[in-house]
Residue, then its C-alpha position, 0 to 999 in steps of 0.5 A: m537575785t540572791g546577793a544582788p543588793d551587795t553587788l549593786s551597792r558598790w556602784v558610783d556615778h562619776g558623771v555628776t559632781p560630786p560623784r553619787r553612790l547609787q542606791p542598792s536596789a535593782d529597781g531603783i538603779a533601773g529608774y536612775l539609769a533611765e533618767a540619766l541615760g535618756h532611754p528606758v531600761y526596764e519596764r514591766w507592763t500589764w493591762k492595768r498599768l497600760v490603762d493607768v498610764y494611757g487612760a484607755l486601751p485604744d490609746a495604749r494600743r497606739a502607743k505600745p502595739t508590741v506590748c499589747r500584742l504580747l499581753i494577749d498570751a502573757p500576764a506581763v510583758i517586759e521592755v528591756w534595754q539590751r545591746g543598744r536597743l529596746r526589746v519587748l519580751a514576755e515576762d517569763q522570757a525576760p532577764s532579771v532587772a539586776q542582770v540588765v542593770l549590771a550589764l548597762l553599768k558595765t557598758h557605761g564603765r567610764r561613767f559608772k564604777a564599782s567601789m566600796t567607798p565613794l571615789a573622788p571626781v575623775n579628771d578627764v585629761a588624766v584618765a585619757a592618758p595613762a602612762v604608756d597606754g598604746l605601747p606594747v609591753s616589750v617597748t615599755g621594758w625596752l624604754q626603762r633605761v637611759g642612754r649617754f645623753h640623759n641628764p642625771h642632774a636634778d637641778t637642770n633636769t626639770l622633767g624629773a624623769a629617771d629613765d626614758h620610759a618615764a620621760v616618754a610618758a611625760f611627753l605623751r601626757e603633755r603633748a598627746t592628750r588633746s584627743r584620742h586620735t592624737w594619742r593613738a598617732y603618737t604612740a604608733e610613731l614612737q612604737r615605729l621608732a622603737h622597733w627600728c632601733t631594736t632591729r638594729g641594736l640601737g637604743p635606748l632613745s636617749d642614746l640616739t645620735r644625729q647620725d642615727l636619726l638621719a639613718y631613720q629618716a632614710s629608712l622611712r623612704r624605704p618600705a616600712s618593713a624592710p630592714s635593708a635594701e635587699t628586701a625593700s621591693a617586697a614591702p609597702v612604701l610609706s607615703e610622703r605624708s606618713q614619713s613626715r608624720a613619723l619624723a614630726v613625732a620623733a622631732s617633737l619628742f627630742r625637742y621636748w626632752h631637750d627643752t625640759g632638761y631631760s636630754l643634754g642635746n637635741p639630735a633631731v633639730g631640723l629633721s621634721g618636715g610636717a609643716r611643709s607636708r601640710a602646706g603642700f596638701t592636695p586632696k586627690r582621692f574622690v568618688p565620682a558623683a554618679l557612683l555615690q548616687a548609686c550607693d545612696a540608691w542601694v541603701a534606700r532599696s535595702v531598707a525598702m526590701d527588708a527593713d530590719l534593724a541591721r539594715w536600718r543601722r547600716a543606712a543610718v551609718w551611711t547617711l550620717y557619714r555621707c551627709s556630715g563630712a565628719r571623720l569616721c572616728e568622730l562618729a564613734w561614741n566617746e562616753a567621756v564627753n557624751l559625743p557624738r550627739l544627735q539633736v533636733d532644733e526648734h525648727g525640726d532640723w537635725l544636727v550632729t555634734v562631734l568631738g574633733k581634733g584638739d578636743k574641739e566640739r563642732a555642730i554639723p547641720l544635716p540635710h533633710a535627706c537624713d531625717a527619714v532614715l534617722r527617724s526610722y532607725r531610732l524607731a527600729r531600736g525602740l526609741p522615740a523618733l526624735p532625740n531628747s535633751l536628756e539622752h546619754m547614749p550612742p547614736i549607733h548601737g553595737e551588736k553585743g551591746g554598747h556602741l559600734g566603734a570606729r572599726g565597726l563603722y568602717d565595716e558598715v560603710k565598706a559593706v555598702l561600697l562592696a555591695v554596689a561594686a558587685e551590682l555594677e560589675s557587668a555594666d561598669a567594670a571600672g566603676a566597680a573596681l574603683l568602689r572596691a579600692v575606695s576607703p571610706h575617708w574618700l566620702r569626706h573628701a567628696y563632702a568637702r569638694t561639694l562645699v568648696v567647689d560645687q556650692r562655693v561655700p565661703l572657706p571659713a564656713a567650710q573650714a568650720l563644718l569640716g573641722h580643719a585646723s587651718v583654712q589652707t587645708t580647706a582651700a586645697y579642695a579648690k585646687t581640684d577644680l581648674s574650671q572654677l579657678r579659670e572662671f574666677v580669673e576670667a571674671g576678674f580680668g574680664a571686668s578689668a578689661a571692660r573698664 
């Protein structure tokens, strides 16, 4: 504990306005964090304190059975928050309160920051979009120059950028900060364009002509890693949707540069096919209902056989994704906005609130089939069965503390699919092969099809649940069931014929 007060005195909470410097004592910070984050952080229990808090030992045993069991052999017991769950340890085996507090402050690094002086409030948009976050150093260096179409005149170059690097950063700040998903997609496509240029000795971006971009468009129709037709057959081919997205990002960049005066011309006019691609969207990848029910049954059996924390976490991930229709990345914790968030309304019904595309929050009601799994998972973590309004914590914990990211969520869902595929191998080889090939995103398609086709939910309501920007995307799921379309047609013309 030597030197701990000096270390802890540097922390500031940026989750409140104005930012608040935390008191330097470890115990004081532990109490503050417990209130701010909505879960216990560090509690020391003795028999005397149990009686003081709960009034009688029988009540204490019902409320804290694990604590009471350990107190039989230890003078004091510590409840400590570690790696996303509440652990109960004898005092001589528990970490110090300073260690726990420092680890938790670092876990919530977006909110709590170390500083010798009070810091100004953080602007979320600016933090979400650092200058070239997502672009490798090699691309950054390649961008730090200008081409022949760069406009050097300050009176007409309203962007004020001195090179392509600064111009790309300005473009990303203005056009790609709606969500972290948009940012990731834009930087990936700009990196793709830069890689294509460097392999052909072209660039910088402000030096590209229309002929260069037409060649880039043609290359997208060939395998992504193939620099020439000779090697095209050995590399994977980009889907039509991926091709349209790559062109749309490039076209958006050059249009922005031309509109702001950074570029003397727009060589990408008419190259984007994004609108046509969205208009023609038709979902095609679905998991048969019988296979999804087999996965549900496998998850239920797994926790019935051995209900440890890891199995409950997998069950919670599967249940949330299966029953909410959210994108997998929307279920990954975003500390900047404290989402996703689980809630229980006054009627005892669960719902999950996520941050979708365009930084739009949406609340998704969860069916009652989720209740038991979510309650049991929270209890296994050492949390109350029901969340409270003060909770500020990831719904799904990580192995090493903090939260499970999008990749970890993907792995948990995929693990269920692969386990069921192994069970079905002998009885249903085709079904097993399909489950091995399934991407977790197919479950979102299944959720959408259930709403639109099976339950005939009104399209605006289904659009709100799915977080689609356009109702046309939601309506596309109706195309997947010709029998329903035929039923509508027959009903309409049958009524006309009867009159």
